[in-house]
C-alpha positions in Angstrom: -33.2 -13.3 8.0 -31.6 -10.8 6.0 -31.2 -10.2 2.5 -29.3 -12.2 0.8 -26.3 -11.0 -1.4 -27.6 -11.8 -4.9 -31.0 -9.2 -3.8 -28.3 -6.8 -2.5 -26.4 -7.1 -5.9 -29.4 -7.1 -7.6 -30.6 -3.5 -5.9 -26.6 -2.3 -6.9 -27.3 -3.2 -10.3 -30.3 -1.1 -10.8 -28.6 1.9 -8.6 -24.9 1.8 -9.9 -24.5 -0.3 -12.8 -23.9 -3.6 -11.6 -23.6 -6.4 -13.8 -24.0 -10.4 -12.6 -23.0 -12.7 -14.8 -25.6 -15.1 -16.7 -25.5 -18.7 -17.0 -24.0 -17.8 -20.9 -21.2 -15.3 -19.5 -17.6 -16.2 -18.9 -17.1 -15.5 -15.2 -13.3 -14.8 -16.0 -10.5 -15.7 -18.6 -10.8 -18.9 -17.4 -14.3 -19.6 -18.2 -13.2 -19.4 -21.8 -10.1 -21.8 -21.4 -11.9 -24.9 -19.5 -15.7 -24.2 -20.5 -18.3 -25.1 -17.7 -20.7 -28.3 -18.6 -24.1 -27.4 -18.6 -25.2 -26.1 -15.2 -28.9 -28.7 -15.0 -26.6 -31.4 -15.6 -24.1 -30.7 -13.2 -25.9 -29.8 -10.3 -26.3 -33.1 -8.4 -27.3 -31.8 -4.8 -28.7 -29.2 -2.7 -25.1 -27.9 -1.8 -24.6 -27.3 -5.6 -28.1 -26.0 -6.5 -27.2 -23.2 -3.4 -24.1 -22.2 -5.4 -25.8 -22.1 -8.3 -29.0 -19.9 -7.0 -26.2 -17.7 -5.5 -25.0 -16.9 -8.7 -22.1 -19.4 -8.6 -21.2 -21.0 -12.0 -19.1 -24.3 -12.1 -16.2 -24.4 -14.1 -15.4 -27.8 -15.0 -11.5 -28.8 -14.6 -9.0 -31.3 -15.5 -8.5 -31.2 -11.5 -12.1 -30.9 -10.3 -15.0 -28.3 -10.6 -14.5 -25.0 -9.3 -16.8 -22.5 -8.4 -16.6 -18.7 -9.3 -18.9 -15.9 -9.2 -18.5 -13.0 -11.4 -19.5 -9.6 -10.4 -18.9 -6.6 -13.3 -19.0 -3.0 -12.3 -19.6 -0.2 -14.9 -17.1 2.2 -15.2 -19.3 4.8 -14.3 -20.1 3.3 -11.1 -18.4 5.1 -8.1 -17.2 3.6 -5.4 -16.1 5.5 -2.6 -15.9 9.1 -4.2 -14.8 8.2 -7.4 -15.6 6.5 -10.5 -14.0 3.4 -11.4 -13.2 4.9 -15.0 -10.9 7.4 -13.4 -8.6 4.7 -13.0 -8.6 4.4 -16.6 -7.6 8.0 -17.6 -5.1 8.3 -14.9 -1.3 8.6 -15.4 0.4 5.4 -13.9 4.0 6.5 -14.9 5.6 6.6 -11.5 3.0 4.0 -10.0 5.1 1.4 -12.5 8.4 3.1 -11.2 7.2 2.2 -7.7 6.3 -1.1 -8.4 9.4 -1.7 -10.5 7.2 -3.2 -13.2 4.9 -2.1 -16.3 1.7 -0.6 -14.6 -1.4 -0.7 -16.7 -5.1 -1.1 -15.8 -5.3 -4.3 -18.1 -2.2 -6.2 -16.6 -3.3 -5.4 -13.1 -4.8 -8.3 -10.9 -6.7 -6.8 -7.9 -6.3 -9.8 -4.9 -7.5 -10.6 -1.4 -8.2 -13.7 -0.2 -10.3 -14.8 3.2 -8.8 -17.7 5.1 -9.6 -19.9 7.9 -6.8 -18.2 10.2 -4.0 -15.6 10.0 -1.3 -18.3 9.4 0.8 -19.7 6.4 1.1 -23.0 7.5 -0.4 -26.1 5.9 -3.9 -25.4 8.5 -4.9 -22.4 7.2 -7.1 -22.7 4.0 -7.9 -19.8 2.0 -11.4 -21.0 1.1 -12.4 -17.6 -0.8 -10.3 -15.5 -3.8 -11.1 -12.6 -5.2 -9.5 -11.2 -8.2 -10.1 -7.9 -10.0 -9.4 -6.7 -13.0 -10.7 -4.3 -15.9 -12.2 -5.9 -19.2 -14.8 -5.0 -21.6 -15.2 -2.0 -20.3 -15.9 -2.7 -16.8 -14.1 -3.4 -13.3 -14.8 -7.1 -12.8 -14.6 -9.0 -9.5 -14.1 -12.7 -10.1 -14.5 -14.7 -6.5 -13.6 -18.7 -6.3 -15.1 -20.4 -3.1 -14.0 -23.4 -2.1 -17.4 -25.0 -0.7 -15.3 -27.9 1.0 -11.6 -28.9 1.6 -11.6 -31.1 -1.0 -12.1 -28.6 -3.8 -9.2 -26.4 -3.2 -6.6 -28.1 -5.2 -8.6 -27.5 -8.6 -8.9 -23.5 -7.3 -5.2 -23.0 -6.4 -4.3 -24.8 -9.8 -6.6 -22.8 -12.1 -5.6 -19.2 -10.1 -1.5 -20.5 -10.5 -2.2 -20.5 -14.5 -3.7 -17.4 -14.4 -1.5 -15.4 -11.7 1.2 -16.9 -14.1 0.2 -15.2 -17.3 3.1 -12.7 -18.7 3.1 -9.2 -17.7 0.6 -9.7 -14.5 1.2 -7.1 -11.9 -0.5 -8.4 -8.6 -1.7 -5.4 -6.6 -2.4 -6.6 -2.7 -2.9 -4.5 0.7 -0.4 -6.5 3.0 -0.4 -8.9 0.5 3.5 -9.8 0.9 2.9 -10.7 4.3 0.2 -12.7 4.2 -2.2 -13.1 1.0 0.7 -14.2 -1.5 2.4 -16.4 1.0 -0.2 -18.0 1.9 -1.2 -18.9 -1.9 2.6 -19.8 -2.4 2.5 -22.0 0.5 -0.9 -23.6 -1.3 0.8 -24.0 -4.4 3.8 -25.9 -2.9 1.4 -28.0 -0.6 -0.4 -29.3 -4.4 3.1 -29.5 -5.9 2.7 -26.5 -8.3 5.8 -24.2 -9.2 4.4 -20.6 -7.6 3.6 -18.0 -9.8 6.1 -15.3 -9.7 4.1 -11.9 -10.6 5.3 -8.5 -10.2 3.8 -7.4 -6.9 2.5 -4.2 -5.6 1.5 -4.1 -2.1 -0.4 -1.6 -1.6 0.0 -1.2 2.0 3.8 0.0 2.1 3.4 3.1 0.2 0.0 4.1 1.9 2.0 3.4 5.4 4.0 6.3 4.1 1.6 8.8 3.0 -0.7 8.4 5.7 0.3 6.5 8.7 0.8 9.9 10.3 -2.5 11.0 9.6 -5.0 7.9 10.2 -2.8 6.1 12.4 -4.0 2.1 12.2 -3.5 1.2 8.8 -6.0 -1.3 8.6 -7.6 -1.1 5.2 -10.9 -0.1 7.0 -9.1 2.9 8.4 -7.5 4.0 5.4 -10.9 3.7 3.4 -12.2 6.7 5.5 -9.5 9.2 3.2 -11.1 7.5 0.2 -14.9 8.3 0.7 -15.8 4.3 1.4 -18.4 3.5 4.0 -19.3 0.0 5.0 -22.7 0.2 6.6 -22.9 -3.2 8.5 -20.2 -4.6 7.3 -19.1 -8.2 8.5 -15.5 -8.0 10.5 -13.1 -10.1 8.5 -12.3 -12.0 12.0 -16.0 -13.3 11.4 -15.1 -15.0 8.3 -13.8 -18.2 9.6 -16.4 -19.0 11.6 -19.0 -18.4 8.9 -16.9 -20.8 6.9 -16.4 -23.4 9.6 -20.3 -23.5 10.4 -20.9 -23.6 6.3 -18.6 -26.3 5.7 -20.3 -28.4 8.8 -24.2 -27.6 7.1 -24.9 -24.4 7.6 -26.6 -22.8 4.2 -25.0 -20.6 2.1 -27.1 -17.9 3.1 -24.8 -17.9 6.0 -21.7 -16.7 3.7 -23.4 -14.1 2.2 -22.1 -11.3 4.4 -18.6 -12.5 3.9 -18.7 -12.9 -0.2 -19.8 -9.4 0.2 -17.0 -8.0 2.5 -14.0 -9.5 0.3 -16.0 -8.0 -2.9 -15.5 -4.9 -1.3 -12.0 -5.6 -0.1 -11.3 -6.0 -3.9 -13.1 -2.5 -5.1 -11.1 -0.6 -2.2 -7.9 -1.8 -3.8 -8.7 -0.4 -7.3 -9.5 2.9 -5.3 -6.4 2.8 -3.5 -4.4 2.4 -6.1 -5.8 5.2 -8.1 -5.4 7.4 -5.0 -1.8 6.4 -4.9 -1.2 7.0 -8.1 -2.7 10.5 -8.2 -0.5 11.0 -5.5 2.2 10.2 -7.2 1.7 12.4 -10.0 1.4 15.5 -7.9 -2.3 15.7 -8.5 -3.2 15.6 -4.5 -2.8 17.9 -1.9 -3.5 17.5 1.8 -3.7 20.0 5.1 -1.3 17.3 6.7 2.7 17.2 6.5 3.1 13.5 6.6 1.7 12.5 2.7 3.8 15.3 1.5 6.8 14.5 3.4 6.2 10.8 1.8 5.8 11.9 -1.6 9.2 14.2 -0.9 10.9 11.0 -0.5 10.6 8.9 -2.8 11.1 11.9 -5.1 14.3 12.7 -3.7 15.2 8.9 -4.3 14.3 9.0 -7.7 16.2 12.4 -8.6 13.3 14.1 -9.5 14.4 16.9 -7.2 12.0 19.9 -8.4 9.3 17.5 -7.5 10.8 16.6 -3.9 11.5 20.4 -3.4 7.9 21.3 -4.0 6.4 18.7 -1.8 8.8 19.3 1.0 8.1 22.9 0.9 4.1 22.1 1.0 5.1 19.5 4.1 6.7 22.1 6.2 3.8 25.0 5.2 1.3 22.6 7.0 0.3 23.5 10.6 1.1 19.8 11.8 4.6 19.8 10.3 6.7 18.3 13.0 10.8 18.0 13.7 10.7 15.1 10.9 9.4 17.1 8.0 11.8 20.0 9.0 14.7 18.0 9.7 14.3 16.0 6.3 13.7 19.2 4.4 16.8 21.0 5.6 19.1 17.6 4.9 17.5 17.8 1.4 18.6 21.3 1.2 22.0 20.4 2.7 22.6 17.7 -0.3 21.5 20.3 -3.2 23.8 23.2 -1.9 21.2 25.5 -0.7 23.3 25.8 2.7 21.8 29.3 3.6 18.1 28.3 3.5 19.1 24.8 5.6 20.8 26.7 8.0 17.8 28.9 9.1 16.0 25.7 9.9 19.0 24.2 11.9 18.5 27.8 13.8 14.6 27.2 13.7 14.5 23.6 14.8 17.2 24.2 17.5 15.2 27.0 19.4 11.5 24.8 18.6 13.4 21.5 19.8 16.0 22.7 23.1 16.8 19.0 23.6 17.6 18.2 20.5 21.5 18.5 19.4 21.1 17.4 15.9 20.5 20.8 14.1 23.5 22.8 16.1 25.9 20.2 14.6 24.9 20.7 11.4 25.1 24.0 11.8 28.8 23.9 13.1 29.9 21.9 10.3 28.1 24.4 7.8 30.2 26.9 9.3 33.4 25.4 9.8 34.0 23.5 6.6 32.0 26.1 4.3 31.6 29.4 5.9 35.1 29.3 7.4 33.6 31.1 10.4 35.1 29.1 13.4 33.8 31.7 15.9 30.4 30.6 14.9 31.1 26.8 14.6 32.5 26.8 18.4 29.3 28.5 19.1 27.0 26.2 17.7 28.9 22.9 18.8 29.1 24.1 22.3 25.7 24.9 22.1 25.2 21.3 21.0 27.4 19.5 23.5 25.3 20.7 26.6 22.1 18.9 24.8 23.8 15.7 25.4 24.5 13.5 28.0 28.0 13.9 29.2 29.7 10.4 28.5 27.4 9.6 25.6 28.7 8.9 22.1 27.3 11.5 20.9 28.6 13.8 23.6 32.5 12.7 22.9 32.0 13.1 19.3 31.1 16.8 19.5 34.0 17.1 22.1 36.2 16.1 19.6 34.5 18.6 17.0 34.8 21.6 19.9 38.9 20.2 20.3 39.3 20.6 17.0 37.8 23.9 16.3 39.5 25.7 18.9 42.9 24.5 17.7 42.2 26.2 14.3 41.5 29.0 16.0 44.7 28.8 18.0 47.1 28.5 15.1 44.6 31.3 13.5 45.3 33.6 16.2 49.0 32.7 16.2 49.3 33.3 12.6 48.0 36.4 12.6 50.6 37.3 15.4 53.7 36.0 13.6 53.3 36.4 10.1 55.8 34.4 9.5 54.0 31.1 10.6 52.4 31.4 7.0 55.8 30.6 5.2 
């Protein structure tokens, strides 16, 4: 049998500054609110003894016992290629704008669950809740375990109190679609009013930045960008099977890899939040266009024009700058009134993408309405029309544009022939 998670964490203590909570240590803020009774008196059977031996502490609550284990990482501990301490010195101003909340390290609650299925219905039970937070010069992860189905209500009630604290900012990965709706449904099941903390789902900004780089957006795929390696990690899909076996009588040792997987997920949330925060503060540069385009579109929406311009220019400089990067940059320049540079990009796009009519349509608009050069406008519009399917809506719109430009040209020619038409 492999080493237990407790043994692994003890090794981690010796190498990277991880601190496991002792029996006298409060595993989380809740422990101070609902003090555990002496463990020697509370442990009544072998199951509870297993939990205690694995480092879980029993918190006595009015609704039943809650088992929680707290793991503390010294801020100098590196996860991936960065220490946790870097998060405390990072400017979180733009991350707050993204979250639409006041993001500060002490307010952030990094949340991940392991559950018996992927649905949100009453039959899906979240059996392990991990809550990461910064406190006392550490990054700490409290793992709330549901050792049997009857114990879930106490865990849900305790976490609902914690998540409902003023100013909390929930940080998840795909949590708006999975983790949080699942927790809300459990609150409803037990007659609780679900808390409503601010919620920053890192999947969405990560997708905008790196979808074009990594393709798949599973957390494990994104970890490769963060210098995080998981050797021998348990696939998340196996966690429900381990839990079912445990509930049916398997030893707690069978759950050790599930606990380790869950712990790493929360550490990755903190590392990913740091990466996104520094990207938003323009402290990151990539050899791919997509992340720069992602930043530029945020800055454009936030009316931070100089930053948007800088990121678009970095994007189009990359070797993999595609249609989207160059097209969005041209439209940004158009909105900013930088017509000449935008028009240059439109003609470059028309050359590099001979089946796309859009750049020539934009060039036609520019020459017709801003340069008043109807001959060039007609040339661009006719070039665009041949790139469309006859009978399509786009073909008809361009045909009407061509007809209008020709009428203008005819009126101009008539006026030159007979100046009285100008009167």
